[in-house]
Rosetta silent file (secondary structure, phi, psi, omega in degrees, C-alpha in Angstrom):
SEQUENCE: MRHLKILHIVSGSGHSEQDQHTAGQLEKALAERHSVRRYSMPSGRPSWSGAIVEALHSLRPCVGGKVYRGLQWEQTRHEHDAWVIDNVFPALLPSVYAAARNLGVPVVQYLDNYRLSCVNGYFLNHGQPCQRCAQGNFWPAFTTGCWRESRAISGWMGVILQDMRNKDIFRQVRRWVTPSENQRNIHIRMGLPASRIDVVPYYLSVDTPLPPPAPQGGVLFLGRLSPEKGVDVLLRAWAHVSSKGRPLLIAGTGPEEVRL
SCORE:     score description
SCORE:     0.000 S_00000001
   1 L     0.000  126.188 -177.993  -31.483  127.746  130.394 S_00000001
   2 L   -77.629  155.416  179.070  -31.483  127.484  134.169 S_00000001
   3 L   -70.354  127.403 -177.504  -31.064  124.178  135.973 S_00000001
   4 L  -112.654  153.298  170.611  -34.465  122.737  136.913 S_00000001
   5 E  -100.788  115.115 -172.756  -35.626  120.145  139.418 S_00000001
   6 E  -117.195  134.538  172.123  -37.940  117.825  137.481 S_00000001
   7 E  -102.368  118.545  179.360  -40.198  115.047  138.717 S_00000001
   8 E   -95.156  114.370 -173.261  -40.722  112.406  136.016 S_00000001
   9 E  -102.635  119.379 -175.761  -44.063  110.689  136.670 S_00000001
  10 E  -133.819  137.565  170.602  -44.486  107.213  135.192 S_00000001
  11 L   -81.120   90.970 -168.334  -47.001  104.443  135.769 S_00000001
  12 L   -67.888  -21.490 -175.981  -44.229  101.948  136.305 S_00000001
  13 L  -102.102  146.536  173.586  -46.380   98.828  136.534 S_00000001
  14 L    82.223    9.947  179.071  -48.322   97.134  133.771 S_00000001
  15 L  -113.104  161.654 -174.618  -46.430   98.664  130.857 S_00000001
  16 L   -71.362  163.739  176.923  -44.235   96.991  128.269 S_00000001
  17 H   -60.389  -35.252  178.979  -40.481   96.679  128.480 S_00000001
  18 H   -65.503  -40.150  177.108  -40.255   99.136  125.582 S_00000001
  19 H   -58.893  -43.469 -179.403  -42.287  101.723  127.529 S_00000001
  20 H   -67.146  -37.123  177.275  -39.907  101.410  130.448 S_00000001
  21 H   -64.098  -43.422  179.552  -36.886  101.719  128.139 S_00000001
  22 H   -62.270  -42.015  177.788  -38.338  104.860  126.562 S_00000001
  23 H   -59.951  -40.792  178.731  -38.957  106.356  130.007 S_00000001
  24 H   -65.524  -39.026  178.511  -35.336  105.673  130.921 S_00000001
  25 H   -65.403  -39.163  178.208  -34.074  107.315  127.726 S_00000001
  26 H   -62.859  -44.412  179.442  -36.172  110.406  128.441 S_00000001
  27 H   -63.107  -39.193  179.835  -34.737  110.666  131.947 S_00000001
  28 H   -62.926  -42.237  179.426  -31.215  110.265  130.598 S_00000001
  29 H   -66.521  -43.725 -179.730  -31.744  113.106  128.118 S_00000001
  30 H   -65.121  -35.015 -176.096  -33.290  115.416  130.726 S_00000001
  31 H   -68.689  -13.893  177.252  -30.512  114.640  133.217 S_00000001
  32 L   -67.241  -23.979 -178.310  -27.929  116.173  130.859 S_00000001
  33 L  -123.970  -18.798 -171.138  -29.258  119.623  131.843 S_00000001
  34 L  -135.928  169.894  174.224  -31.488  119.142  134.874 S_00000001
  35 E   -92.623  125.350 -172.364  -31.961  117.212  138.104 S_00000001
  36 E  -125.520  131.374  170.263  -34.491  114.398  137.556 S_00000001
  37 E  -121.023  151.172  178.473  -36.343  112.133  139.985 S_00000001
  38 E  -107.151  139.715  170.120  -38.866  109.442  139.054 S_00000001
  39 E  -119.945  126.441  176.427  -42.240  108.854  140.656 S_00000001
  40 L  -135.810 -179.215 -178.688  -44.061  105.624  139.819 S_00000001
  41 L   -52.628  131.303 -176.340  -46.714  103.432  141.404 S_00000001
  42 L   -64.963  -23.252 -176.302  -45.751  102.933  145.076 S_00000001
  43 L  -124.465 -167.468 -177.152  -46.544   99.201  145.007 S_00000001
  44 L   -70.874 -166.553 -176.032  -46.573   96.292  142.576 S_00000001
  45 L   -55.476  121.750 -176.427  -48.701   95.745  139.520 S_00000001
  46 L   -77.651  147.682  171.082  -52.121   97.339  140.236 S_00000001
  47 L   -77.801  157.640  179.627  -55.382   95.510  139.698 S_00000001
  48 H   -66.313  -34.814  177.072  -57.873   97.178  137.383 S_00000001
  49 H   -64.968  -39.354  177.942  -60.358   97.450  140.245 S_00000001
  50 H   -65.103  -39.405  178.340  -57.685   99.129  142.350 S_00000001
  51 H   -64.005  -38.911  179.564  -56.865  101.561  139.557 S_00000001
  52 H   -66.392  -43.111  178.740  -60.548  102.459  139.226 S_00000001
  53 H   -61.153  -43.554  178.513  -60.895  103.043  142.985 S_00000001
  54 H   -60.691  -42.989 -179.419  -57.810  105.285  142.938 S_00000001
  55 H   -65.962  -37.279 -178.617  -59.191  107.245  140.014 S_00000001
  56 H   -64.898  -26.443  175.757  -62.580  107.654  141.678 S_00000001
  57 H   -57.045  -37.697 -176.164  -60.914  109.445  144.596 S_00000001
  58 L   -79.145   -8.816  175.152  -60.080  112.268  142.209 S_00000001
  59 L   -80.437  -13.202 -177.290  -63.684  112.583  141.082 S_00000001
  60 L   -86.318  149.472  178.206  -64.616  113.778  144.569 S_00000001
  61 L   -57.399  -39.987  177.541  -64.460  117.467  145.556 S_00000001
  62 L   -96.326  102.372 -171.372  -62.107  116.607  148.430 S_00000001
  63 L   -72.424  135.910  175.812  -59.282  114.804  146.664 S_00000001
  64 L  -137.329 -155.812  176.309  -57.710  111.831  148.402 S_00000001
  65 L   100.664  153.268 -176.509  -56.040  108.601  147.432 S_00000001
  66 H   -60.898  -44.151 -177.154  -52.589  107.087  147.710 S_00000001
  67 H   -64.166  -45.935 -179.674  -51.226  108.680  144.522 S_00000001
  68 H   -59.445  -47.375 -178.459  -52.387  112.174  145.452 S_00000001
  69 H   -65.955  -37.166  178.254  -50.899  111.956  148.938 S_00000001
  70 H   -63.861  -42.957  178.781  -47.655  110.503  147.583 S_00000001
  71 H   -67.955  -37.480  177.708  -47.231  113.324  145.084 S_00000001
  72 H   -62.095  -44.538  177.606  -48.090  115.929  147.714 S_00000001
  73 H   -63.331  -44.266 -179.372  -45.394  114.501  150.017 S_00000001
  74 H   -60.102  -45.704 -177.935  -42.890  114.319  147.137 S_00000001
  75 H   -69.083  -39.383  179.390  -43.464  117.936  146.124 S_00000001
  76 H   -64.380  -37.910 -176.622  -43.355  119.259  149.693 S_00000001
  77 H   -77.677  -39.121 -171.281  -40.080  117.490  150.377 S_00000001
  78 H  -110.479  -12.399  176.289  -38.202  118.201  147.127 S_00000001
  79 L    50.814   60.229  179.302  -39.887  121.362  145.720 S_00000001
  80 L   -68.141  145.960  177.935  -39.735  120.357  142.061 S_00000001
  81 L   -77.936  -29.190 -177.567  -39.920  123.133  139.461 S_00000001
  82 E  -158.853  156.789  173.216  -42.010  121.045  137.046 S_00000001
  83 E  -111.510  133.905  172.167  -43.548  117.638  136.524 S_00000001
  84 E  -107.199  118.785 -174.324  -43.023  115.648  133.327 S_00000001
  85 E  -101.176  133.483 -178.454  -45.862  113.154  132.885 S_00000001
  86 E  -151.056  124.873  176.311  -45.417  109.937  130.917 S_00000001
  87 L    59.332   52.205  179.951  -47.564  106.781  130.924 S_00000001
  88 L   -90.452   -6.268 -175.058  -49.918  107.763  133.763 S_00000001
  89 L   -95.313  141.117   -7.428  -52.881  105.733  132.458 S_00000001
  90 L   -95.945   -8.122 -165.749  -54.711  104.084  134.046 S_00000001
  91 L   -69.411  -26.505 -175.500  -53.120  103.583  137.439 S_00000001
  92 L  -106.521  -10.839 -175.733  -52.217  107.205  138.238 S_00000001
  93 L   -85.408  152.938  -11.654  -54.949  109.188  136.538 S_00000001
  94 L   -97.246   22.775 -179.430  -56.463  111.656  137.320 S_00000001
  95 H   -58.143  -33.897 -178.698  -54.848  112.104  140.748 S_00000001
  96 H   -59.860  -47.490 -176.596  -51.690  113.456  139.088 S_00000001
  97 H   -69.196  -37.598  178.077  -53.522  116.372  137.483 S_00000001
  98 H   -63.738  -42.947  179.407  -55.510  117.143  140.619 S_00000001
  99 H   -65.053  -44.076  179.922  -52.326  117.229  142.705 S_00000001
 100 H   -61.260  -42.207 -179.865  -50.508  119.449  140.181 S_00000001
 101 H   -63.491  -47.150 -175.942  -53.417  121.885  140.074 S_00000001
 102 H   -72.205  -27.025  179.719  -53.740  122.146  143.849 S_00000001
 103 H   -92.655   -8.262  178.451  -49.977  122.420  144.399 S_00000001
 104 L    71.088   32.863 -178.503  -49.492  124.946  141.579 S_00000001
 105 L   -97.824  128.616  175.873  -46.855  122.867  139.746 S_00000001
 106 L   -67.315  145.190 -174.477  -46.442  123.351  135.954 S_00000001
 107 E  -122.711  136.618  168.516  -46.905  120.156  133.939 S_00000001
 108 E  -117.161  129.991 -177.840  -45.384  118.891  130.679 S_00000001
 109 E  -123.405  132.880  173.644  -47.015  115.763  129.245 S_00000001
 110 E   -87.308  138.229 -178.153  -45.764  113.324  126.615 S_00000001
 111 L  -115.091   97.581  179.448  -48.430  111.912  124.298 S_00000001
 112 L  -106.824    5.057  172.672  -47.449  108.472  123.010 S_00000001
 113 L  -154.743 -164.319 -174.642  -51.028  107.286  122.419 S_00000001
 114 L  -117.681   33.000 -173.075  -54.579  108.679  122.231 S_00000001
 115 H   -62.329  -25.614 -179.079  -55.792  107.819  125.723 S_00000001
 116 H   -64.436  -20.892 -179.951  -57.191  111.318  126.373 S_00000001
 117 H  -131.065   13.978 -179.350  -59.955  110.603  123.840 S_00000001
 118 L  -150.693  125.553 -173.768  -59.999  106.799  123.648 S_00000001
 119 L   -63.915  -28.027  177.421  -60.430  104.407  126.572 S_00000001
 120 L   -98.689   -9.034  172.186  -57.940  101.914  125.109 S_00000001
 121 L    88.249   -3.694 -171.223  -55.617  104.609  123.769 S_00000001
 122 L  -121.605    1.625 -174.791  -55.246  103.344  120.207 S_00000001
 123 L    54.462   40.660  175.244  -58.395  104.395  118.309 S_00000001
 124 E  -124.288  137.578  176.802  -59.069  100.710  117.730 S_00000001
 125 E  -124.805  102.145 -177.330  -62.371   98.955  118.427 S_00000001
 126 L    52.944   45.559  175.354  -61.963   95.156  118.397 S_00000001
 127 L    87.890   -6.606 -178.506  -59.205   95.458  115.808 S_00000001
 128 E  -109.774  142.834  178.204  -60.944   98.015  113.572 S_00000001
 129 E   -57.272  138.828 -176.867  -60.080  101.750  113.327 S_00000001
 130 L  -156.899  129.451  175.418  -62.475  103.843  115.419 S_00000001
 131 L  -130.321   31.821 -175.226  -62.577  107.502  116.486 S_00000001
 132 L   -67.942  -22.663 -178.698  -66.165  107.697  117.719 S_00000001
 133 L  -100.001    5.078 -169.886  -65.117  108.955  121.165 S_00000001
 134 L   -59.083  -30.847 -177.095  -62.540  111.486  119.920 S_00000001
 135 L   -92.185    4.084  173.204  -64.666  114.543  120.744 S_00000001
 136 L   108.486    4.090  174.300  -65.413  113.451  124.312 S_00000001
 137 L   -99.229  106.548 -172.056  -68.560  111.312  124.066 S_00000001
 138 L   -98.322   14.477  177.604  -67.499  107.934  125.489 S_00000001
 139 H   -60.430  -41.386  177.769  -70.847  106.178  125.211 S_00000001
 140 H   -58.263  -33.117  178.909  -69.665  104.098  122.203 S_00000001
 141 H   -64.221  -40.399  178.250  -66.824  102.716  124.342 S_00000001
 142 H   -66.863  -45.822 -174.855  -69.331  101.466  126.907 S_00000001
 143 H   -67.351  -28.803 -178.069  -71.723   99.957  124.374 S_00000001
 144 H   -99.814  -14.701 -178.096  -68.969   98.068  122.541 S_00000001
 145 L    57.751   50.634 -169.955  -66.717   97.171  125.497 S_00000001
 146 L   -81.593   -5.891  177.083  -63.683   98.063  123.408 S_00000001
 147 L  -115.144  122.793  179.079  -61.147   98.005  126.250 S_00000001
 148 L    55.021   28.719  175.534  -60.194   94.650  127.756 S_00000001
 149 L    56.269   34.136 -175.076  -63.419   93.187  126.296 S_00000001
 150 L  -136.150  123.843  173.532  -65.387   94.726  129.187 S_00000001
 151 H   -66.918  -38.071 -178.152  -68.265   97.190  129.180 S_00000001
 152 H   -62.626  -50.188 -179.034  -67.711   97.888  132.888 S_00000001
 153 H   -65.978  -42.968  179.447  -64.017   98.789  132.538 S_00000001
 154 H   -63.130  -41.567 -179.630  -64.616  100.739  129.311 S_00000001
 155 H   -65.806  -43.916  178.799  -67.523  102.606  130.886 S_00000001
 156 H   -62.967  -42.679  179.511  -65.623  103.548  134.036 S_00000001
 157 H   -64.687  -36.610  175.976  -62.666  104.811  132.031 S_00000001
 158 H   -61.354  -41.824  177.648  -65.064  106.830  129.879 S_00000001
 159 H   -61.510  -43.377 -178.473  -66.534  108.445  133.021 S_00000001
 160 H   -65.736  -44.985  179.721  -63.047  109.312  134.294 S_00000001
 161 H   -65.158  -37.845  177.657  -61.921  110.781  130.954 S_00000001
 162 H   -64.238  -39.790  178.198  -65.133  112.802  130.689 S_00000001
 163 H   -63.407  -38.842  177.945  -64.544  114.189  134.182 S_00000001
 164 H   -62.657  -39.767  177.250  -61.019  115.215  133.174 S_00000001
 165 H   -65.803  -40.499  179.914  -62.450  117.106  130.204 S_00000001
 166 H   -62.973  -31.011  178.524  -65.036  118.791  132.426 S_00000001
 167 L   -87.313    6.844  175.691  -62.208  119.990  134.709 S_00000001
 168 L    58.731   45.893  177.171  -60.403  121.426  131.653 S_00000001
 169 H   -59.497  -33.289 -176.906  -57.286  119.289  132.035 S_00000001
 170 H   -56.354  -36.724 -178.227  -56.370  120.170  128.446 S_00000001
 171 H   -88.483  -15.364 -179.852  -55.662  123.774  129.436 S_00000001
 172 H   -72.073  -34.666 -177.923  -53.998  122.908  132.740 S_00000001
 173 L   -72.081  130.542 -176.289  -50.987  121.249  131.070 S_00000001
 174 L   -70.374  -47.207  177.605  -48.308  123.830  130.206 S_00000001
 175 E  -140.366  144.051  173.123  -46.833  121.964  127.196 S_00000001
 176 E  -111.517  146.427 -179.153  -47.721  118.769  125.338 S_00000001
 177 E  -128.179  125.432  177.009  -45.131  116.736  123.428 S_00000001
 178 E  -118.674  157.446 -178.900  -45.905  114.374  120.531 S_00000001
 179 L   -86.298   -5.206 -177.359  -43.507  112.231  118.456 S_00000001
 180 L  -155.446  159.347  176.781  -44.902  113.263  115.040 S_00000001
 181 H   -64.940  -34.665  179.020  -46.787  115.961  113.137 S_00000001
 182 H   -62.372  -46.353  177.822  -49.556  113.453  112.440 S_00000001
 183 H   -63.872  -37.024  178.061  -50.101  112.833  116.167 S_00000001
 184 H   -60.510  -46.270 -178.542  -49.998  116.592  116.784 S_00000001
 185 H   -64.058  -38.960  179.049  -52.745  117.178  114.207 S_00000001
 186 H   -64.576  -41.651 -179.156  -54.912  114.390  115.660 S_00000001
 187 H   -70.296  -29.782  174.275  -54.621  115.823  119.175 S_00000001
 188 H   -64.268  -43.476  177.656  -55.549  119.282  117.897 S_00000001
 189 H   -65.016  -26.823  178.040  -58.737  117.779  116.441 S_00000001
 190 H   -74.715  -16.211  177.250  -59.310  116.131  119.843 S_00000001
 191 L   120.208   -1.113  178.019  -59.353  119.569  121.456 S_00000001
 192 L   -73.638  143.687 -179.735  -55.811  120.235  122.687 S_00000001
 193 L   -68.794  123.894 -175.813  -54.595  123.842  122.120 S_00000001
 194 H   -59.764  -32.208 -176.572  -52.326  123.913  119.064 S_00000001
 195 H   -69.243  -12.178 -176.904  -50.106  126.615  120.562 S_00000001
 196 H  -111.048    8.230 -177.235  -49.034  124.279  123.372 S_00000001
 197 E  -107.087  122.969  176.522  -48.128  121.148  121.385 S_00000001
 198 E  -111.118  150.425  177.891  -44.492  120.530  120.398 S_00000001
 199 E  -105.306  119.544  174.378  -43.151  117.738  118.169 S_00000001
 200 L  -125.422  100.105 -175.147  -40.095  115.845  119.436 S_00000001
 201 L   -62.534  154.184  170.492  -39.486  112.802  117.189 S_00000001
 202 L   -60.958  150.571 -177.092  -38.321  109.483  118.554 S_00000001
 203 L  -138.184  162.883  178.476  -34.585  109.129  118.225 S_00000001
 204 L  -117.469  124.180  177.591  -31.904  106.460  118.230 S_00000001
 205 L  -107.038  118.634 -176.944  -28.812  106.853  120.385 S_00000001
 206 L  -128.546  154.970 -178.916  -25.929  104.606  119.311 S_00000001
 207 L   -96.467  -13.440 -179.369  -22.281  104.288  120.295 S_00000001
 208 L  -121.616  156.198 -179.772  -21.013  103.107  116.888 S_00000001
 209 L   -62.075  141.817  176.803  -21.440  104.614  113.404 S_00000001
 210 L   -73.006  149.281  176.116  -24.547  103.515  111.540 S_00000001
 211 L   -67.346  157.422 -179.559  -24.069  101.463  108.356 S_00000001
 212 L   -67.593  154.104  177.671  -24.584  103.343  105.068 S_00000001
 213 L   -62.887  151.293 -179.543  -28.092  103.345  103.515 S_00000001
 214 L  -128.084   85.370 -175.663  -28.894  100.541  101.048 S_00000001
 215 L   -55.566  -28.284 -179.228  -31.560  101.795   98.578 S_00000001
 216 L  -101.722   11.949 -177.595  -31.782   98.370   96.930 S_00000001
 217 L   -84.181 -166.734 -179.220  -31.697   96.408  100.173 S_00000001
 218 L   -76.266  179.115  177.593  -34.460   94.776  102.153 S_00000001
 219 E  -115.910  130.676 -175.438  -37.275   96.414  104.098 S_00000001
 220 E  -115.303  127.010  164.578  -37.234   96.240  107.898 S_00000001
 221 E  -102.574  125.010 -179.708  -40.141   96.576  110.335 S_00000001
 222 E  -126.088  113.243 -178.962  -38.800   97.016  113.851 S_00000001
 223 L   171.020  178.074  179.191  -41.313   97.261  116.686 S_00000001
 224 L   -73.144  136.551 -178.489  -43.715   95.593  119.071 S_00000001
 225 L   -90.326   83.412 -179.908  -46.056   93.104  117.415 S_00000001
 226 L  -131.860  159.494 -170.955  -49.386   94.417  118.729 S_00000001
 227 H   -55.083  -38.610 -175.384  -52.664   95.186  116.911 S_00000001
 228 H   -68.741  -14.528  179.603  -52.223   98.962  116.804 S_00000001
 229 H   -77.030  -19.975  175.644  -48.959   98.625  114.843 S_00000001
 230 L    71.299   29.853 -179.333  -50.801   97.321  111.777 S_00000001
 231 H   -66.490  -28.311  176.433  -48.276   94.653  110.804 S_00000001
 232 H   -64.049  -36.033  175.858  -51.118   92.592  109.328 S_00000001
 233 H   -65.786  -41.659  178.135  -51.778   95.491  106.916 S_00000001
 234 H   -59.222  -43.929 -178.151  -48.070   95.563  106.039 S_00000001
 235 H   -65.662  -40.769  178.332  -48.082   91.843  105.233 S_00000001
 236 H   -66.971  -38.674  179.691  -51.146   92.124  102.992 S_00000001
 237 H   -67.031  -37.986 -177.932  -49.673   95.157  101.219 S_00000001
 238 H   -62.088  -30.189 -179.545  -46.331   93.407  100.665 S_00000001
 239 L   -70.039  -15.546 -176.061  -48.135   90.673   98.747 S_00000001
 240 L  -107.562   -2.041 -179.213  -49.319   93.282   96.212 S_00000001
 241 L  -104.262  161.185  176.768  -46.081   95.203   95.588 S_00000001
 242 L   -86.753  103.369 -175.530  -43.169   94.360   93.357 S_00000001
 243 L   -80.783  -15.246 -179.759  -40.440   93.459   95.840 S_00000001
 244 L    51.588   38.596  176.367  -37.852   92.771   93.099 S_00000001
 245 L    81.747   -1.660 -179.295  -36.402   90.024   95.258 S_00000001
 246 L   -80.053  138.227 -178.520  -35.921   92.215   98.321 S_00000001
 247 L   -82.535  152.161  168.493  -36.880   90.586  101.623 S_00000001
 248 E  -102.116  118.340 -177.884  -39.295   91.982  104.185 S_00000001
 249 E  -107.768  131.639  179.714  -37.784   91.534  107.632 S_00000001
 250 E  -119.985  119.541 -178.225  -39.913   91.776  110.776 S_00000001
 251 E  -120.188  123.394  179.151  -38.118   92.168  114.109 S_00000001
 252 L   150.673  167.941  176.042  -40.000   92.265  117.392 S_00000001
 253 L  -131.930  169.494  179.471  -42.204   90.305  119.757 S_00000001
 254 L   156.499 -177.945 -174.332  -45.659   90.840  121.189 S_00000001
 255 L   -65.812  -19.868 -179.359  -49.193   89.491  121.500 S_00000001
 256 L   -92.272    0.827 -171.926  -49.707   89.296  117.722 S_00000001
 257 L   -58.420  -48.108 -177.295  -46.571   87.253  117.038 S_00000001
 258 L   -65.481  -45.534 -178.497  -48.219   83.817  116.739 S_00000001
 259 L   -63.678  -42.062 -178.747  -51.140   85.067  114.615 S_00000001
 260 L   -67.373    0.000    0.000  -48.895   87.015  112.258 S_00000001
């Protein structure tokens, strides 16, 4: 495998600490074989109105906007062989794809949620499972205001995602990467080409040996306490199983912590 120059594109603002940690781990892994640079939002945490204005630039035939110009400058100066996209929603989309298409740069995209077919990215509508927009009709998102409790924001994001589908973004990306077979199958049903989706599971990198498995030990949930994780379902299910004295341990913080 030849040494590549890779630009790792991340929406650095407005994402959780875990998202930023994951982005760093990805860069560390890529850097073992390739040269990696990161591109993130040029300024501080973007407002939602600012993100919408930036996205609307890419809906125009003559593409403009800060993100597009920044990526064009970055590519001209460093001549990257490929772009790896991670966490571009909403602040960087769809300028990234427009710039890649016009500059002729191959793209690899990581899929850690369902934002390509859901305005909030989680297939949740006010806490309930929902896949009504999965095939590209985002009218339900507008009527229910399922993202940030706002019809306006949900509607604008639906317009932007629909425009991306109309421009055939799905076929523009060279390879897609998902963390599980289940996510791969869901994205195939959403319309992504199966031949271009690879599964790379999440992994744990440790410096010391792991302790041996304990089949009769407790059960551990480790993760962010947010609605899409379904910890409330776990708690209700635990009340109905025979735990045989084994504890259920929940480790993590997040917006659902107090309610849970």
